[in-house]
C-alpha positions as CSV (number, residue, x, y, z in Angstrom):
1,X,-1.5,23.1,29.3
2,X,-2.9,23.5,25.6
3,X,-6.3,21.5,25.0
4,X,-4.4,19.6,22.3
5,X,-2.1,18.2,24.7
6,X,-4.7,16.8,27.3
7,X,-5.2,12.8,27.0
8,X,-7.6,11.5,24.5
9,X,-11.3,11.3,26.2
10,X,-12.9,8.1,26.6
11,X,-15.1,8.8,23.8
12,X,-12.1,9.3,21.5
13,X,-10.7,5.9,22.7
14,X,-13.8,4.0,21.9
15,X,-14.2,5.5,18.6
16,X,-10.4,4.4,17.8
17,X,-11.4,0.8,18.8
18,X,-14.7,0.8,16.8
19,X,-12.5,1.9,13.6
20,X,-9.9,-0.7,14.4
21,X,-12.4,-3.4,14.1
22,X,-14.0,-1.8,10.9
23,X,-10.6,-1.7,9.5
24,X,-10.0,-5.3,10.3
25,X,-6.5,-4.7,12.0
26,X,-5.1,-7.6,14.0
27,X,-3.4,-6.1,17.2
28,X,0.0,-5.9,15.9
29,X,-0.9,-4.0,12.9
30,X,-2.9,-1.7,14.9
31,X,-0.3,-0.9,17.4
32,X,2.3,-0.4,14.4
33,X,-0.5,1.9,12.8
34,X,-0.7,4.0,16.2
35,X,3.1,4.0,16.5
36,X,3.7,5.5,13.2
37,X,0.9,8.4,13.5
38,X,1.6,9.0,17.3
39,X,5.3,9.4,17.9
40,X,5.8,5.8,18.8
41,X,2.9,5.4,21.3
42,X,1.4,2.1,20.7
43,X,-1.7,2.3,23.1
44,X,-4.7,4.6,22.5
45,X,-4.8,5.6,26.2
46,X,-1.4,7.2,25.8
47,X,-2.7,9.4,22.9
48,X,-3.2,13.1,23.3
49,X,-6.4,14.7,22.0
50,X,-4.6,15.9,19.1
51,X,-2.9,12.7,18.2
52,X,-6.2,10.8,18.8
53,X,-8.1,13.0,16.3
54,X,-5.4,12.4,13.6
55,X,-5.6,8.6,14.4
56,X,-9.4,8.7,14.1
57,X,-9.1,10.4,10.8
58,X,-6.8,8.0,9.2
59,X,-8.6,5.0,10.7
60,X,-11.7,6.3,9.1
61,X,-10.0,6.3,5.7
62,X,-8.6,2.8,6.2
63,X,-11.7,1.5,7.2
64,X,-13.6,3.2,4.5
65,X,-11.5,1.2,2.1
66,X,-11.8,-2.0,3.8
67,X,-15.5,-1.7,3.3
68,X,-15.5,-1.1,-0.4
69,X,-12.5,-3.6,-1.3
70,X,-14.6,-6.8,-0.9
71,X,-13.1,-7.5,2.4
72,X,-12.9,-11.2,3.6
73,X,-12.7,-12.4,7.1
74,X,-9.6,-14.0,8.3
75,X,-7.1,-11.9,6.2
76,X,-5.5,-10.2,9.1
77,X,-2.5,-12.2,9.6
78,X,0.9,-11.4,8.6
79,X,0.8,-13.6,5.4
80,X,-2.8,-12.4,4.6
81,X,-1.5,-8.6,4.9
82,X,1.5,-9.0,2.5
83,X,-0.8,-10.9,0.1
84,X,-3.3,-8.0,0.1
85,X,-0.4,-5.4,-0.3
86,X,1.0,-7.3,-3.2
87,X,-2.4,-7.6,-4.8
88,X,-3.1,-4.0,-4.4
89,X,0.2,-3.2,-5.9
90,X,-0.7,-5.3,-8.8
91,X,-4.1,-3.1,-9.1
92,X,-2.0,0.0,-9.0
93,X,0.4,-1.2,-11.8
94,X,-2.8,-1.8,-14.1
95,X,-2.2,-5.7,-14.2
96,X,-4.9,-6.8,-11.6
97,X,-8.5,-5.8,-12.9
98,X,-10.2,-6.2,-9.6
99,X,-8.7,-5.1,-6.3
100,X,-10.9,-7.1,-4.0
101,X,-9.9,-9.6,-1.4
102,X,-12.2,-12.2,-3.3
103,X,-10.3,-11.5,-6.5
104,X,-6.8,-12.0,-4.6
105,X,-8.2,-15.4,-3.1
106,X,-9.4,-16.8,-6.4
107,X,-5.8,-16.0,-7.7
108,X,-4.1,-17.8,-4.8
109,X,-6.6,-20.8,-5.4
110,X,-5.5,-21.0,-8.9
111,X,-1.7,-20.8,-7.9
112,X,-1.7,-23.0,-5.0
113,X,-5.0,-24.9,-5.0
114,X,-5.7,-23.6,-1.7
115,X,-8.9,-21.3,-1.4
116,X,-7.9,-19.2,1.6
117,X,-4.9,-18.0,3.6
118,X,-6.0,-19.9,6.6
119,X,-5.5,-23.3,4.7
120,X,-1.7,-22.5,4.0
121,X,-0.5,-24.5,6.6
122,X,3.4,-24.3,6.8
123,X,5.6,-21.4,6.1
124,X,7.1,-23.0,2.6
125,X,3.5,-22.9,1.4
126,X,2.9,-19.2,2.4
127,X,6.3,-18.4,1.1
128,X,5.4,-19.9,-2.3
129,X,2.1,-17.9,-2.6
130,X,3.9,-14.6,-1.7
131,X,6.9,-15.3,-4.0
132,X,4.4,-16.3,-6.6
133,X,2.5,-13.0,-6.7
134,X,6.0,-11.2,-6.4
135,X,7.0,-13.1,-9.5
136,X,3.9,-12.0,-11.6
137,X,4.4,-8.3,-10.4
138,X,8.1,-8.6,-11.5
139,X,7.2,-10.3,-15.1
140,X,4.3,-8.5,-16.0
141,X,4.5,-5.2,-13.7
142,X,8.0,-4.6,-14.4
143,X,9.0,-4.5,-10.6
144,X,12.6,-4.7,-10.0
145,X,12.4,-6.1,-6.4
146,X,15.5,-5.0,-4.2
147,X,17.7,-8.0,-3.4
148,X,21.4,-9.1,-2.2
149,X,23.4,-6.1,-1.1
150,X,20.3,-3.9,-1.3
151,X,18.8,-5.5,1.6
152,X,21.8,-6.1,3.6
153,X,21.8,-4.4,7.1
154,X,18.3,-3.3,6.6
155,X,15.5,-3.8,9.4
156,X,12.0,-5.3,8.2
157,X,10.4,-1.9,8.1
158,X,13.2,-0.7,5.6
159,X,13.0,-3.8,3.7
160,X,9.0,-3.0,3.3
161,X,10.0,0.7,2.3
162,X,12.4,-0.6,-0.4
163,X,9.8,-2.8,-1.9
164,X,7.3,0.0,-2.0
165,X,9.9,2.3,-3.5
166,X,10.4,-0.4,-6.2
167,X,6.6,-0.4,-6.9
168,X,6.7,3.4,-7.3
169,X,9.5,3.3,-9.8
170,X,7.7,0.5,-12.0
171,X,4.5,2.5,-11.9
172,X,6.5,5.5,-12.9
173,X,8.3,3.4,-16.0
174,X,5.0,2.4,-17.0
175,X,3.4,5.9,-17.0
176,X,6.4,7.2,-19.0
177,X,5.9,4.4,-21.8
178,X,2.3,5.4,-22.2
179,X,3.2,9.3,-22.2
180,X,1.1,9.9,-19.3
181,X,3.7,11.9,-17.5
182,X,5.7,14.6,-18.4
183,X,9.1,15.7,-16.8
184,X,8.5,18.4,-14.0
185,X,12.3,19.0,-12.8
186,X,15.6,19.4,-14.7
187,X,16.8,15.8,-13.9
188,X,18.9,13.7,-16.2
189,X,17.1,10.3,-14.7
190,X,13.5,10.4,-15.2
191,X,13.4,8.5,-12.0
192,X,14.4,11.6,-10.2
193,X,11.0,13.3,-11.6
194,X,9.4,10.7,-9.6
195,X,10.7,12.3,-6.4
196,X,9.2,15.5,-7.7
197,X,5.7,14.1,-8.4
198,X,5.7,12.2,-5.2
199,X,6.6,15.3,-3.2
200,X,3.8,17.1,-4.8
201,X,1.2,14.2,-3.9
202,X,2.4,14.0,0.0
203,X,2.5,17.9,-0.2
204,X,6.0,17.9,1.0
205,X,9.2,18.3,-0.9
206,X,11.3,15.7,0.5
207,X,13.6,12.5,-0.9
208,X,12.2,9.2,-0.8
209,X,14.6,8.4,2.2
210,X,12.5,10.5,4.5
211,X,9.0,9.5,3.3
212,X,6.8,7.4,5.6
213,X,5.1,4.1,4.7
214,X,1.9,5.8,4.6
215,X,3.4,8.4,1.9
216,X,4.4,5.6,-0.1
217,X,1.0,4.3,-0.1
218,X,-0.5,7.8,-1.0
219,X,1.8,7.9,-3.8
220,X,1.2,4.3,-5.2
221,X,-2.5,4.8,-4.9
222,X,-2.3,8.1,-6.9
223,X,0.0,7.0,-9.6
224,X,-2.4,3.9,-10.0
225,X,-5.2,6.0,-10.6
226,X,-3.1,7.8,-13.2
227,X,-1.9,4.7,-14.8
228,X,-5.3,3.1,-15.0
229,X,-6.8,6.1,-16.6
230,X,-4.2,6.3,-19.4
231,X,-4.4,2.5,-20.0
232,X,-8.3,2.9,-20.1
233,X,-7.7,5.7,-22.8
234,X,-5.4,3.8,-24.8
235,X,-7.6,0.4,-24.7
236,X,-10.5,2.8,-25.8
237,X,-8.7,4.3,-28.5
238,X,-7.7,0.6,-29.9
239,X,-11.2,-0.4,-29.6
240,X,-12.4,2.9,-31.9
241,X,-9.5,2.2,-34.4
242,X,-10.6,-1.6,-34.7
243,X,-14.4,-0.9,-35.3
């Protein structure tokens, strides 16, 4: 049996659990994270050394981001996770200036009068907070959220992917508008060029339909960096013209 097929060591499992805490994952998020990276396995004890090494590397990346984004305790609920994902999407669309949890909670308080997710006592209040943020991303970010027939027969996971795809398309349109991207394929539809670009970012030439949730996050982050840089250059140029 090759070494990579042996079960993860006690030390590796312990490292995974420490990083889980640093990444501020609740149990469901943690097990979903494992399943996505280890062929459906939902326990660290089931991982091979190869799988554990991959999980540790990815968790270190996530934990590092959690440490720098102004993480606030108590946002590990499903509602907190959705609000955080939407807030980061806003940042990657260039309409949110500060991506931290504290900035997100300040927005939440302005919209709902509630200073923390834990004070959203019922489903209606939570839904209102999420829809308010989605409406902002739609209005100012140009996101065309999937709805109606687009969502029929989709699992919850597929609905999340469809929303992430809508965010990438909005980012791409903004990049085209500011002249920050050039056609890199022979597509008639500029949106097809996004697939070429996304494939380069995740280092795999494959269609959207086969990309993982993590792939979408990686592409969104890369496009966000590119868009914010382009917008900053435009703002700087306008400032010089005013001077």
